[in-house]
ChimeraX commands (.cxc) that place a marker at each C-alpha (Angstrom):
marker #1 position 17.32,-32.71,13.72 radius 0.5
marker #1 position 19.72,-32.35,10.83 radius 0.5
marker #1 position 17.09,-30.38,8.85 radius 0.5
marker #1 position 16.73,-27.97,11.73 radius 0.5
marker #1 position 20.51,-27.53,12.04 radius 0.5
marker #1 position 20.79,-27.03,8.28 radius 0.5
marker #1 position 18.10,-24.31,8.32 radius 0.5
marker #1 position 19.70,-22.63,11.35 radius 0.5
marker #1 position 23.14,-22.62,9.74 radius 0.5
marker #1 position 21.67,-21.35,6.45 radius 0.5
marker #1 position 19.91,-18.47,8.21 radius 0.5
marker #1 position 23.04,-17.61,10.18 radius 0.5
marker #1 position 25.25,-17.60,7.07 radius 0.5
marker #1 position 22.77,-15.55,5.07 radius 0.5
marker #1 position 22.45,-13.00,7.90 radius 0.5
marker #1 position 26.22,-12.67,8.10 radius 0.5
marker #1 position 26.56,-12.39,4.32 radius 0.5
marker #1 position 23.87,-9.75,3.79 radius 0.5
marker #1 position 24.57,-7.64,6.88 radius 0.5
marker #1 position 27.57,-5.77,5.35 radius 0.5
marker #1 position 25.55,-5.09,2.18 radius 0.5
marker #1 position 22.71,-3.48,4.09 radius 0.5
marker #1 position 25.16,-1.49,6.21 radius 0.5
marker #1 position 26.86,-0.14,3.08 radius 0.5
marker #1 position 23.47,0.71,1.57 radius 0.5
marker #1 position 22.43,2.59,4.71 radius 0.5
marker #1 position 25.72,4.50,4.67 radius 0.5
marker #1 position 25.23,5.68,1.07 radius 0.5
marker #1 position 21.64,6.67,1.85 radius 0.5
marker #1 position 22.83,8.76,4.79 radius 0.5
marker #1 position 25.38,10.53,2.58 radius 0.5
marker #1 position 22.85,11.30,-0.12 radius 0.5
marker #1 position 20.29,12.57,2.41 radius 0.5
marker #1 position 22.87,15.03,3.74 radius 0.5
marker #1 position 23.24,16.40,0.23 radius 0.5
marker #1 position 19.49,16.91,-0.16 radius 0.5
marker #1 position 19.44,19.71,2.42 radius 0.5
marker #1 position 20.47,22.45,-0.03 radius 0.5
marker #1 position 17.94,22.61,-2.81 radius 0.5
marker #1 position 19.53,25.08,-5.26 radius 0.5
marker #1 position 23.02,23.68,-5.02 radius 0.5
marker #1 position 21.60,20.16,-5.14 radius 0.5
marker #1 position 19.62,21.02,-8.26 radius 0.5
marker #1 position 22.70,22.45,-9.94 radius 0.5
marker #1 position 24.67,19.35,-8.95 radius 0.5
marker #1 position 21.91,17.19,-10.38 radius 0.5
marker #1 position 22.05,19.03,-13.71 radius 0.5
marker #1 position 25.83,18.63,-13.80 radius 0.5
marker #1 position 25.54,14.95,-12.92 radius 0.5
marker #1 position 22.99,14.45,-15.70 radius 0.5
marker #1 position 25.47,16.03,-18.10 radius 0.5
marker #1 position 27.92,13.26,-17.25 radius 0.5
marker #1 position 29.95,14.67,-14.37 radius 0.5
marker #1 position 30.76,12.51,-11.36 radius 0.5
marker #1 position 28.22,13.06,-8.57 radius 0.5
marker #1 position 30.80,14.15,-6.00 radius 0.5
marker #1 position 32.53,16.52,-8.42 radius 0.5
marker #1 position 29.18,18.00,-9.47 radius 0.5
marker #1 position 28.26,18.60,-5.86 radius 0.5
marker #1 position 31.58,20.30,-5.12 radius 0.5
marker #1 position 31.28,22.56,-8.17 radius 0.5
marker #1 position 27.77,23.60,-7.18 radius 0.5
marker #1 position 28.88,24.34,-3.62 radius 0.5
marker #1 position 31.76,26.45,-4.95 radius 0.5
marker #1 position 29.31,28.50,-7.03 radius 0.5
marker #1 position 26.91,29.24,-4.17 radius 0.5
marker #1 position 28.20,30.74,-0.92 radius 0.5
marker #1 position 24.98,31.02,1.07 radius 0.5
marker #1 position 22.26,28.72,-0.22 radius 0.5
marker #1 position 19.38,30.37,1.66 radius 0.5
marker #1 position 20.27,33.84,0.47 radius 0.5
marker #1 position 20.86,32.59,-3.07 radius 0.5
marker #1 position 17.47,30.85,-3.08 radius 0.5
marker #1 position 15.75,34.06,-2.00 radius 0.5
marker #1 position 17.53,36.07,-4.72 radius 0.5
marker #1 position 16.63,33.42,-7.29 radius 0.5
marker #1 position 13.02,33.58,-6.12 radius 0.5
marker #1 position 13.05,37.36,-6.61 radius 0.5
marker #1 position 14.28,36.86,-10.17 radius 0.5
marker #1 position 11.62,34.28,-10.96 radius 0.5
marker #1 position 8.81,36.34,-9.41 radius 0.5
marker #1 position 9.70,39.66,-11.03 radius 0.5
marker #1 position 10.90,38.33,-14.35 radius 0.5
marker #1 position 8.29,35.78,-15.48 radius 0.5
marker #1 position 9.77,35.31,-18.97 radius 0.5
marker #1 position 12.34,32.89,-17.60 radius 0.5
marker #1 position 11.91,29.36,-16.26 radius 0.5
marker #1 position 13.56,27.83,-13.22 radius 0.5
marker #1 position 15.04,25.00,-15.30 radius 0.5
marker #1 position 16.62,27.48,-17.72 radius 0.5
marker #1 position 18.29,29.29,-14.85 radius 0.5
marker #1 position 19.57,26.02,-13.39 radius 0.5
marker #1 position 21.02,25.03,-16.76 radius 0.5
marker #1 position 22.86,28.34,-17.07 radius 0.5
marker #1 position 24.03,28.25,-13.45 radius 0.5
marker #1 position 25.36,24.74,-13.96 radius 0.5
marker #1 position 27.33,25.98,-16.96 radius 0.5
marker #1 position 28.80,28.75,-14.83 radius 0.5
marker #1 position 29.67,26.23,-12.12 radius 0.5
marker #1 position 31.28,23.92,-14.67 radius 0.5
marker #1 position 33.54,26.71,-15.92 radius 0.5
marker #1 position 34.15,27.85,-12.32 radius 0.5
marker #1 position 32.77,31.31,-12.98 radius 0.5
marker #1 position 31.10,33.38,-10.32 radius 0.5
marker #1 position 27.52,34.57,-10.16 radius 0.5
marker #1 position 26.10,37.48,-8.22 radius 0.5
marker #1 position 22.34,37.80,-8.45 radius 0.5
marker #1 position 22.51,41.16,-6.69 radius 0.5
marker #1 position 24.58,42.58,-9.53 radius 0.5
marker #1 position 22.68,44.14,-12.42 radius 0.5
marker #1 position 25.46,43.21,-14.85 radius 0.5
marker #1 position 25.42,39.56,-13.80 radius 0.5
marker #1 position 21.64,39.41,-14.10 radius 0.5
marker #1 position 21.69,40.92,-17.59 radius 0.5
marker #1 position 24.43,38.51,-18.63 radius 0.5
marker #1 position 22.58,35.51,-17.19 radius 0.5
marker #1 position 19.24,36.35,-18.79 radius 0.5
marker #1 position 20.66,37.37,-22.16 radius 0.5
marker #1 position 22.57,34.07,-22.37 radius 0.5
marker #1 position 19.40,32.17,-21.58 radius 0.5
marker #1 position 17.33,34.04,-24.19 radius 0.5
marker #1 position 20.22,34.25,-26.69 radius 0.5
marker #1 position 19.22,37.74,-27.71 radius 0.5
marker #1 position 19.56,41.38,-26.75 radius 0.5
marker #1 position 17.12,42.33,-24.00 radius 0.5
marker #1 position 14.52,45.08,-24.43 radius 0.5
marker #1 position 14.38,48.22,-22.31 radius 0.5
marker #1 position 11.38,46.86,-20.41 radius 0.5
marker #1 position 13.26,43.65,-19.59 radius 0.5
marker #1 position 16.30,45.63,-18.47 radius 0.5
marker #1 position 14.10,47.71,-16.15 radius 0.5
marker #1 position 12.72,44.51,-14.59 radius 0.5
marker #1 position 16.22,43.20,-14.06 radius 0.5
marker #1 position 17.27,46.47,-12.47 radius 0.5
marker #1 position 14.37,46.14,-10.01 radius 0.5
marker #1 position 15.39,42.56,-9.26 radius 0.5
marker #1 position 18.95,43.71,-8.69 radius 0.5
marker #1 position 17.81,46.29,-6.18 radius 0.5
marker #1 position 15.69,43.72,-4.34 radius 0.5
marker #1 position 18.60,41.30,-4.24 radius 0.5
marker #1 position 20.93,43.97,-2.91 radius 0.5
marker #1 position 18.54,44.38,0.02 radius 0.5
marker #1 position 18.68,40.62,0.63 radius 0.5
marker #1 position 22.47,40.68,0.87 radius 0.5
marker #1 position 22.45,43.36,3.58 radius 0.5
marker link #1:1,2 radius 0.2
marker link #1:2,3 radius 0.2
marker link #1:3,4 radius 0.2
marker link #1:4,5 radius 0.2
marker link #1:5,6 radius 0.2
marker link #1:6,7 radius 0.2
marker link #1:7,8 radius 0.2
marker link #1:8,9 radius 0.2
marker link #1:9,10 radius 0.2
marker link #1:10,11 radius 0.2
marker link #1:11,12 radius 0.2
marker link #1:12,13 radius 0.2
marker link #1:13,14 radius 0.2
marker link #1:14,15 radius 0.2
marker link #1:15,16 radius 0.2
marker link #1:16,17 radius 0.2
marker link #1:17,18 radius 0.2
marker link #1:18,19 radius 0.2
marker link #1:19,20 radius 0.2
marker link #1:20,21 radius 0.2
marker link #1:21,22 radius 0.2
marker link #1:22,23 radius 0.2
marker link #1:23,24 radius 0.2
marker link #1:24,25 radius 0.2
marker link #1:25,26 radius 0.2
marker link #1:26,27 radius 0.2
marker link #1:27,28 radius 0.2
marker link #1:28,29 radius 0.2
marker link #1:29,30 radius 0.2
marker link #1:30,31 radius 0.2
marker link #1:31,32 radius 0.2
marker link #1:32,33 radius 0.2
marker link #1:33,34 radius 0.2
marker link #1:34,35 radius 0.2
marker link #1:35,36 radius 0.2
marker link #1:36,37 radius 0.2
marker link #1:37,38 radius 0.2
marker link #1:38,39 radius 0.2
marker link #1:39,40 radius 0.2
marker link #1:40,41 radius 0.2
marker link #1:41,42 radius 0.2
marker link #1:42,43 radius 0.2
marker link #1:43,44 radius 0.2
marker link #1:44,45 radius 0.2
marker link #1:45,46 radius 0.2
marker link #1:46,47 radius 0.2
marker link #1:47,48 radius 0.2
marker link #1:48,49 radius 0.2
marker link #1:49,50 radius 0.2
marker link #1:50,51 radius 0.2
marker link #1:51,52 radius 0.2
marker link #1:52,53 radius 0.2
marker link #1:53,54 radius 0.2
marker link #1:54,55 radius 0.2
marker link #1:55,56 radius 0.2
marker link #1:56,57 radius 0.2
marker link #1:57,58 radius 0.2
marker link #1:58,59 radius 0.2
marker link #1:59,60 radius 0.2
marker link #1:60,61 radius 0.2
marker link #1:61,62 radius 0.2
marker link #1:62,63 radius 0.2
marker link #1:63,64 radius 0.2
marker link #1:64,65 radius 0.2
marker link #1:65,66 radius 0.2
marker link #1:66,67 radius 0.2
marker link #1:67,68 radius 0.2
marker link #1:68,69 radius 0.2
marker link #1:69,70 radius 0.2
marker link #1:70,71 radius 0.2
marker link #1:71,72 radius 0.2
marker link #1:72,73 radius 0.2
marker link #1:73,74 radius 0.2
marker link #1:74,75 radius 0.2
marker link #1:75,76 radius 0.2
marker link #1:76,77 radius 0.2
marker link #1:77,78 radius 0.2
marker link #1:78,79 radius 0.2
marker link #1:79,80 radius 0.2
marker link #1:80,81 radius 0.2
marker link #1:81,82 radius 0.2
marker link #1:82,83 radius 0.2
marker link #1:83,84 radius 0.2
marker link #1:84,85 radius 0.2
marker link #1:85,86 radius 0.2
marker link #1:86,87 radius 0.2
marker link #1:87,88 radius 0.2
marker link #1:88,89 radius 0.2
marker link #1:89,90 radius 0.2
marker link #1:90,91 radius 0.2
marker link #1:91,92 radius 0.2
marker link #1:92,93 radius 0.2
marker link #1:93,94 radius 0.2
marker link #1:94,95 radius 0.2
marker link #1:95,96 radius 0.2
marker link #1:96,97 radius 0.2
marker link #1:97,98 radius 0.2
marker link #1:98,99 radius 0.2
marker link #1:99,100 radius 0.2
marker link #1:100,101 radius 0.2
marker link #1:101,102 radius 0.2
marker link #1:102,103 radius 0.2
marker link #1:103,104 radius 0.2
marker link #1:104,105 radius 0.2
marker link #1:105,106 radius 0.2
marker link #1:106,107 radius 0.2
marker link #1:107,108 radius 0.2
marker link #1:108,109 radius 0.2
marker link #1:109,110 radius 0.2
marker link #1:110,111 radius 0.2
marker link #1:111,112 radius 0.2
marker link #1:112,113 radius 0.2
marker link #1:113,114 radius 0.2
marker link #1:114,115 radius 0.2
marker link #1:115,116 radius 0.2
marker link #1:116,117 radius 0.2
marker link #1:117,118 radius 0.2
marker link #1:118,119 radius 0.2
marker link #1:119,120 radius 0.2
marker link #1:120,121 radius 0.2
marker link #1:121,122 radius 0.2
marker link #1:122,123 radius 0.2
marker link #1:123,124 radius 0.2
marker link #1:124,125 radius 0.2
marker link #1:125,126 radius 0.2
marker link #1:126,127 radius 0.2
marker link #1:127,128 radius 0.2
marker link #1:128,129 radius 0.2
marker link #1:129,130 radius 0.2
marker link #1:130,131 radius 0.2
marker link #1:131,132 radius 0.2
marker link #1:132,133 radius 0.2
marker link #1:133,134 radius 0.2
marker link #1:134,135 radius 0.2
marker link #1:135,136 radius 0.2
marker link #1:136,137 radius 0.2
marker link #1:137,138 radius 0.2
marker link #1:138,139 radius 0.2
marker link #1:139,140 radius 0.2
marker link #1:140,141 radius 0.2
marker link #1:141,142 radius 0.2
marker link #1:142,143 radius 0.2
marker link #1:143,144 radius 0.2
marker link #1:144,145 radius 0.2
view
């Protein structure tokens, strides 16, 4: 009988000891799943976090950069579809830099697009590239309406 009591007490103590740990783990998982809903801002936050920024601070900076995540994602998609010389990761790197320095970005603005792409390529853009960016700007202006 003492073996059975010992096992019962051991199980009870272990359940009481590990219950707060699992509850805390579930709480952090719920918080991180809420942050996974916005893909562009989450990706920017991930880049900032990988650069060494605190996860919460990175998330706040990325949310400050992007007002409407759905609209921003559509404008970013327009840029990637109509300007194939640029990669998604390159854009995210540059956007994370803008977020870090608390600068604004407007993908419907031709000037902002030229600035973004020229910083990524680190060179002056050709006339053909500028024409593509002007078309992207016009498409993105339609999205904002």
